[in-house]
Every structure is written in C-alpha cells, then in structure tokens.
C-alpha positions in Angstrom: 0.3 0.0 -0.5 1.7 3.5 -1.0 1.8 6.1 1.3 -0.8 8.0 -0.4 -2.9 5.7 -0.3 -2.5 4.9 3.7 -3.0 8.0 4.5 -6.4 8.1 2.5 -7.9 5.2 4.1 -6.6 6.4 7.6 -8.4 10.2 6.9 -11.6 8.1 5.7 -11.7 5.7 8.6 -10.9 9.1 10.9 -14.6 10.6 9.2 -15.9 7.7 9.6 -15.3 7.4 13.3 -16.3 10.6 13.8 -19.5 10.7 12.2 -21.2 6.9 12.7 -20.2 7.5 16.1 -21.6 10.7 16.9 -24.9 9.6 14.9 -25.7 7.9 17.9 -25.2 10.1 20.5 -26.3 12.7 18.9 -29.5 10.2 18.6 -29.1 9.6 22.5 -29.4 13.5 23.4 -32.5 14.2 21.2 -33.9 11.1 23.2 -32.8 13.4 26.5 -29.7 11.7 27.0 -27.2 13.2 29.0 -23.3 13.6 29.3 -23.3 14.4 32.5 -21.3 11.7 35.0 -24.6 10.4 36.9 -27.3 10.1 33.5 -24.4 9.2 31.4 -23.0 6.1 33.9 -25.9 5.0 34.1 -26.5 4.4 30.6 -23.2 2.4 30.1 -23.8 0.4 33.0 -27.2 -0.6 31.1 -26.0 -4.3 31.2 -23.4 -6.3 31.2 -22.0 -5.5 27.8 -22.4 -2.1 27.1 -21.0 -2.1 30.5 -17.2 -4.1 28.9 -17.7 -1.7 26.2 -17.4 0.8 27.3 -14.5 0.0 29.3 -12.8 -1.8 27.0 -13.2 1.4 24.8 -11.9 3.6 27.4 -8.9 1.9 28.7 -7.7 1.4 25.1 -8.3 5.7 24.2 -5.9 5.6 27.9 -3.4 3.3 25.7 -3.4 5.0 23.2 -2.9 8.4 25.0 -0.2 7.5 26.8 1.8 5.9 23.1 1.1 8.6 21.6 2.3 11.2 24.0 5.7 9.1 23.8 5.6 8.5 20.1 4.9 12.5 19.4 7.8 13.4 20.3 10.0 10.8 18.0 7.6 11.5 15.0 7.4 14.9 14.9 3.9 15.5 15.7 3.6 19.1 16.7 0.8 18.9 19.9 -0.3 16.0 20.9 -1.9 16.6 24.1 -4.5 17.4 20.8 -5.3 14.3 20.0 -5.3 13.2 23.8 -8.2 15.8 24.1 -9.6 14.6 20.5 -9.6 11.0 21.8 -11.7 11.9 25.1 -13.7 14.2 23.9 -15.0 13.3 20.1 -14.3 9.6 20.1 -10.9 7.1 20.2 -12.7 5.7 16.2 -11.7 9.2 15.5 -8.8 10.3 17.1 -6.9 7.4 15.7 -7.0 7.0 12.4 -6.5 10.8 12.5 -3.0 11.1 14.3 -1.8 8.1 12.3 -2.4 10.0 9.2 -1.2 13.0 10.3 2.0 11.1 11.2 2.2 8.9 8.3 2.1 12.6 6.3 4.7 13.7 8.6 6.5 11.5 6.8 8.5 10.0 10.3 7.0 6.7 11.0 
C-alpha cells in the first residue's frame, strides 16, 4: 500500500469514526440522554455488554494516549495533547486514525 493510499484510508476511517458514533450520540441526546456523569454512567452501565464495551474503549483510549504522548516526540507531531483531548472529547475511532494519518504525512513513521 502506498503512503498516499494509507493516508487516504486513515482519513476516511477518521471521518467514519467521527460521523458514525456521533450519529448515535446525537440520537441519544435528542432522546433526553445526557453526558453529565451520573446519567451517562447509568446509561453505559445499562447491561454488562454496554459496560464491557465502554470500559474496553476507555482503556484502549488511555493506552493510545500514553503511546501517543511518547510517540509524538520521535515522530515530529506537534501538539500531541490535542489528540488526547480529541480522543476523550470526540472519540477514539476519530482521534486514532487522524493521528496515524498525520504521523504518516510527517514522513517519520
């Protein structure tokens, strides 16, 4: 796979990672849901499956953040904290491919 193809694919995945989860997040909010800690924790703990998926994503996001902050030093990515913020404010499915695309574009992979 060429670098240009990989970058295009990663940007497409980042776009999908932005649009698809937020389609559901917006539906959740329109149905009266909330991102306030109490209601949010109650919603994600509705059953064991959603709780497991939620913890899986948050732990993966934490691991990605630790790796990203270390990797950014050697890959030349500026403002790595921005990608950590995007991970927890927008979503891992958006921030991870976006970071990898930017890393690939920097040519220091």
